[in-house]
DRENLUM-492289 format. One record per residue (C-alpha): residue in one letter; x, y, z; residue number from 1. Coordinates in nm, 3 decimals. Example, Ala and Ser with C-alpha at 12.3 -4.5 7.8 and 13.67 -1.06 7.14 Angstrom:
// DRENLUM-492289
  r        X        Y        Z    k
  a    1.230   -0.450    0.780    1
  s    1.367   -0.106    0.714    2
***
This chain:
// DRENLUM-492289
  r        X        Y        Z    k
  m   10.253    3.040    6.987    1
  g    9.957    3.192    7.175    2
  r   10.193    3.326    7.449    3
  r   10.424    3.533    7.223    4
  p   10.174    3.809    7.137    5
  l   10.088    3.833    7.504    6
  l   10.456    3.863    7.595    7
  r   10.509    4.137    7.340    8
  s   10.209    4.319    7.484    9
  v   10.346    4.294    7.835   10
  v   10.685    4.422    7.721   11
  g   10.522    4.712    7.537   12
  l   10.318    4.806    7.840   13
  s   10.628    4.792    8.059   14
  a   10.812    5.027    7.818   15
  l   10.523    5.270    7.817   16
  a   10.513    5.260    8.194   17
  l   10.884    5.337    8.216   18
  t   10.848    5.618    7.962   19
  g   10.554    5.761    8.146   20
  c   10.749    5.771    8.468   21
  a   11.051    5.945    8.313   22
  a   10.869    6.193    8.093   23
  p   10.753    6.442    8.363   24
  v   11.109    6.478    8.500   25
  a   11.260    6.677    8.206   26
  p   11.013    6.968    8.212   27
  a   11.065    7.004    8.585   28
  d   11.444    7.009    8.542   29
  s   11.412    7.249    8.249   30
  a   11.195    7.481    8.452   31
  l   11.447    7.490    8.735   32
  s   11.729    7.539    8.488   33
  l   11.551    7.834    8.322   34
  g   11.477    7.979    8.661   35
  r   11.843    7.969    8.757   36
  t   11.949    8.124    8.426   37
  a   11.692    8.403    8.451   38
  s   11.795    8.477    8.807   39
  a   12.165    8.496    8.711   40
  s   12.099    8.740    8.421   41
  v   11.942    9.016    8.634   42
  a   12.191    9.310    8.645   43
  p   12.237    9.515    8.962   44
  a   12.088    9.869    8.960   45
  s   12.329   10.126    8.799   46
  v   12.489   10.390    9.025   47
  t   12.531   10.748    8.891   48
  a   12.849   10.919    9.006   49
  p   12.789   11.262    9.163   50
  a   12.886   11.558    8.943   51
  r   13.012   11.909    9.016   52
  t   12.942   12.207    8.790   53
  a   13.148   12.522    8.732   54
  k   13.024   12.845    8.578   55
  i   13.152   13.198    8.514   56
  h   12.891   13.415    8.684   57
  s   13.040   13.748    8.568   58
  i   13.347   13.877    8.384   59
  r   13.429   14.248    8.345   60
  t   13.704   14.505    8.317   61
  t   13.742   14.663    8.661   62
  d   14.041   14.890    8.589   63
  a   14.072   15.005    8.227   64
  t   14.394   15.197    8.300   65
  k   14.585   14.900    8.440   66
  g   14.393   14.641    8.237   67
  v   14.242   14.445    8.529   68
  i   13.984   14.175    8.452   69
  t   13.773   14.042    8.741   70
  v   13.601   13.704    8.707   71
  v   13.344   13.571    8.954   72
  g   13.267   13.200    8.929   73
  t   13.022   12.964    9.098   74
  l   13.089   12.599    9.190   75
  s   12.815   12.353    9.282   76
  p   12.832   12.166    9.510   77
  a   13.080   12.391    9.690   78
  p   13.431   12.245    9.704   79
  k   13.653   12.254   10.009   80
  t   13.724   12.616   10.108   81
  g   14.055   12.734    9.965   82
  t   14.044   12.506    9.660   83
  r   14.264   12.645    9.381   84
  i   14.052   12.745    9.080   85
  p   14.243   12.835    8.760   86
  l   14.127   13.082    8.493   87
  h   14.204   12.964    8.140   88
  q   14.233   13.179    7.829   89
  w   14.215   13.035    7.478   90
  i   14.525   13.125    7.274   91
  p   14.420   13.114    6.906   92
  s   14.774   13.127    6.765   93
  a   14.878   12.823    6.970   94
  r   14.533   12.657    6.956   95
  r   14.539   12.570    7.325   96
  w   14.413   12.680    7.666   97
  q   14.655   12.866    7.892   98
  e   14.618   12.945    8.261   99
  v   14.646   13.321    8.308  100
  a   14.545   13.351    8.674  101
  h   14.384   13.164    8.962  102
  g   14.181   13.221    9.276  103
  y   14.073   13.024    9.583  104
  s   13.719   12.911    9.651  105
  s   13.511   13.050    9.935  106
  g   13.197   12.847    9.974  107
  a   13.038   12.806    9.630  108
  s   13.210   13.118    9.490  109
  v   13.552   13.218    9.359  110
  t   13.690   13.557    9.251  111
  i   13.986   13.575    9.013  112
  r   14.171   13.889    8.897  113
  t   14.425   13.917    8.616  114
  v   14.599   14.201    8.430  115
  q   14.571   14.166    8.053  116
  p   14.626   14.392    7.751  117
  g   14.321   14.495    7.551  118
  s   14.182   14.188    7.380  119
  v   13.886   13.983    7.261  120
  r   13.941   13.637    7.410  121
  t   13.755   13.329    7.533  122
  y   13.773   13.228    7.901  123
  r   13.674   12.939    8.129  124
  i   13.731   12.830    8.490  125
  a   13.805   12.477    8.613  126
  v   13.808   12.280    8.936  127
  g   14.014   11.969    8.994  128
  p   13.881   11.632    9.116  129
  q   13.773   11.601    9.479  130
  a   13.626   11.267    9.583  131
  p   13.356   11.178    9.509  132
  y   13.347   11.448    9.236  133
  a   13.538   11.441    8.909  134
  a   13.706   11.751    8.767  135
  a   13.471   12.011    8.614  136
  v   13.515   12.285    8.352  137
  s   13.280   12.579    8.298  138
  p   13.117   12.671    7.966  139
  m   13.332   12.911    7.762  140
  i   13.267   13.287    7.758  141
  s   13.394   13.536    7.496  142
  f   13.486   13.873    7.646  143
  k   13.589   14.212    7.501  144
  h   13.849   14.368    7.730  145
  y   13.883   14.746    7.671  146
  v   14.199   14.914    7.801  147
  w   14.323   15.273    7.772  148
  r   14.630   15.314    7.550  149
  g   14.814   15.594    7.377  150
  i   14.649   15.700    7.054  151
  f   14.984   15.688    6.872  152
  r   15.095   15.345    6.995  153
  k   15.047   15.205    6.646  154
  g   15.182   15.516    6.477  155
  l   15.023   15.756    6.230  156
  l   14.849   15.628    5.919  157
  a   14.891   15.963    5.748  158
  a   14.930   16.335    5.821  159
  g   14.874   16.655    5.626  160
  g   14.721   17.002    5.614  161
  n   14.820   17.332    5.454  162
  r   15.050   17.627    5.521  163
  g   15.341   17.446    5.678  164
  p   15.158   17.169    5.870  165
  q   15.363   16.976    6.128  166
  f   15.224   16.677    6.318  167
  t   15.503   16.563    6.551  168
  v   15.451   16.261    6.776  169
  i   15.675   16.272    7.085  170
  p   15.934   15.990    7.052  171
  p   15.915   15.685    7.286  172
  a   16.219   15.794    7.490  173
  e   16.034   16.111    7.593  174
  g   15.676   15.984    7.579  175
  p   15.664   15.607    7.641  176
  r   15.282   15.607    7.660  177
  r   15.274   15.710    7.291  178
  a   15.000   15.960    7.370  179
  e   15.166   16.300    7.318  180
  a   15.211   16.512    7.006  181
  d   15.253   16.871    6.889  182
  l   15.031   17.004    6.607  183
  l   15.115   17.334    6.436  184
  a   15.084   17.522    6.110  185
  d   15.142   17.872    5.979  186
  k   14.891   18.155    6.013  187
  g   14.558   18.067    5.852  188
  g   14.655   17.702    5.811  189
  y   14.553   17.367    5.955  190
  v   14.713   17.032    6.038  191
  w   14.571   16.679    6.073  192
  g   14.680   16.322    6.151  193
  d   14.502   15.986    6.111  194
  v   14.531   15.684    6.340  195
  n   14.392   15.332    6.321  196
  s   14.104   15.316    6.571  197
  t   13.972   14.969    6.485  198
  g   13.857   14.792    6.801  199
  c   13.835   15.117    7.000  200
  s   13.523   15.261    7.162  201
  y   13.620   15.598    7.311  202
  v   13.885   15.869    7.281  203
  r   13.999   16.133    7.532  204
  n   14.210   16.428    7.421  205
  w   14.372   16.679    7.652  206
  l   14.446   16.996    7.453  207
  g   14.685   17.277    7.539  208
  n   14.665   17.583    7.310  209
  l   15.012   17.736    7.290  210
  t   14.941   17.988    7.017  211
  d   14.859   18.360    7.045  212
  g   14.498   18.327    6.931  213
  t   14.194   18.105    6.888  214
  v   14.204   17.758    6.729  215
  r   13.950   17.485    6.655  216
  t   14.037   17.123    6.732  217
  s   13.813   16.858    6.576  218
  l   13.768   16.481    6.549  219
  h   13.674   16.314    6.221  220
  n   13.553   15.972    6.113  221
  g   13.781   15.954    5.815  222
  t   13.716   16.295    5.660  223
  k   13.370   16.342    5.816  224
  a   13.369   16.577    6.116  225
  m   13.216   16.434    6.435  226
  t   13.280   16.695    6.707  227
  s   13.499   16.998    6.776  228
  v   13.593   17.260    7.034  229
  l   13.704   17.624    7.013  230
  q   14.000   17.714    7.230  231
  k   14.129   18.055    7.320  232
  q   14.489   18.164    7.362  233
  e   14.693   17.970    7.620  234
  t   14.406   17.762    7.759  235
  e   14.354   17.394    7.833  236
  t   14.046   17.182    7.758  237
  w   13.923   16.831    7.677  238
  l   13.780   16.686    7.355  239
  n   13.625   16.342    7.417  240
  h   13.398   16.130    7.198  241
  k   13.256   15.783    7.138  242
  i   13.430   15.619    6.842  243
  l   13.287   15.265    6.842  244
  g   13.284   15.153    6.478  245
  v   13.527   15.425    6.364  246
  t   13.827   15.261    6.198  247
  r   14.018   15.571    6.088  248
  l   14.019   15.855    6.342  249
  r   14.145   16.200    6.242  250
  l   14.263   16.466    6.487  251
  q   14.275   16.813    6.330  252
  v   14.373   17.162    6.447  253
  t   14.265   17.468    6.246  254
  d   14.362   17.833    6.285  255
  v   14.064   18.060    6.362  256
  k   14.241   18.383    6.451  257
  s   14.603   18.406    6.557  258
  g   14.919   18.606    6.500  259
  y   15.153   18.325    6.391  260
  g   14.931   18.016    6.338  261
  p   14.784   17.726    6.539  262
  y   15.000   17.537    6.788  263
  v   14.834   17.277    7.012  264
  a   14.996   17.015    7.238  265
  v   14.784   16.701    7.281  266
  d   14.779   16.407    7.523  267
  s   14.539   16.154    7.369  268
  i   14.429   15.806    7.474  269
  m   14.179   15.555    7.333  270
  l   13.982   15.275    7.500  271
  c   14.062   14.971    7.287  272
  t   14.061   14.592    7.268  273
  n   14.397   14.594    7.091  274
***
């Protein structure tokens, strides 16, 4: 009986010895395992793709008679020389962009020309993808494009006067520019005609006095006189004026002193965005 407690003690010591030998192994394995996991979770450094920018440097009307718009754009970095660069115009009615012209790059610059009617539109330029660069589109620019047009292209709003007034616009078959008219009245009378001048900034009137005396031709903002010119018998002259903000422009001829009344032939154009 005295040996059994001793045997149990020896067995217990042997178990502790075995446990003590095994215990340090797990932390070491765990540390290695954590090290491997941490090493595997490190992501490679991100790479930013190179980008190209496009910008409209300038946009202006370079021929108001023909309606030419000239756009100068910049591209950075410069694409391959001769790269096709389209000019887009936003079409509100269709709610989409439409290419209206294009140019070809020269270094970091491109020049694009297009013929357009008078308008207020939004424009942008674009460049297609060229490795390693993706396609690029410029910020949008709103532009007012003023073009000369006949003052009577949209017809008369009203006409009147006294003593036999006649305001006759030359028909399209004879005057396709819609700029010509004859204004006449009887002796001592006057004649006037109103046109819609919304969106217009300037008016030029060539006047030919065909009567046998002196007449006064005047421009009015509605019924308020803005400027006028006296014209003697059988002479020619000009009557020009800024009309930005004037929505109803009146052209009027009044008899000053004549034998049979005022008679003036006009050729009139306005600088408009419509």
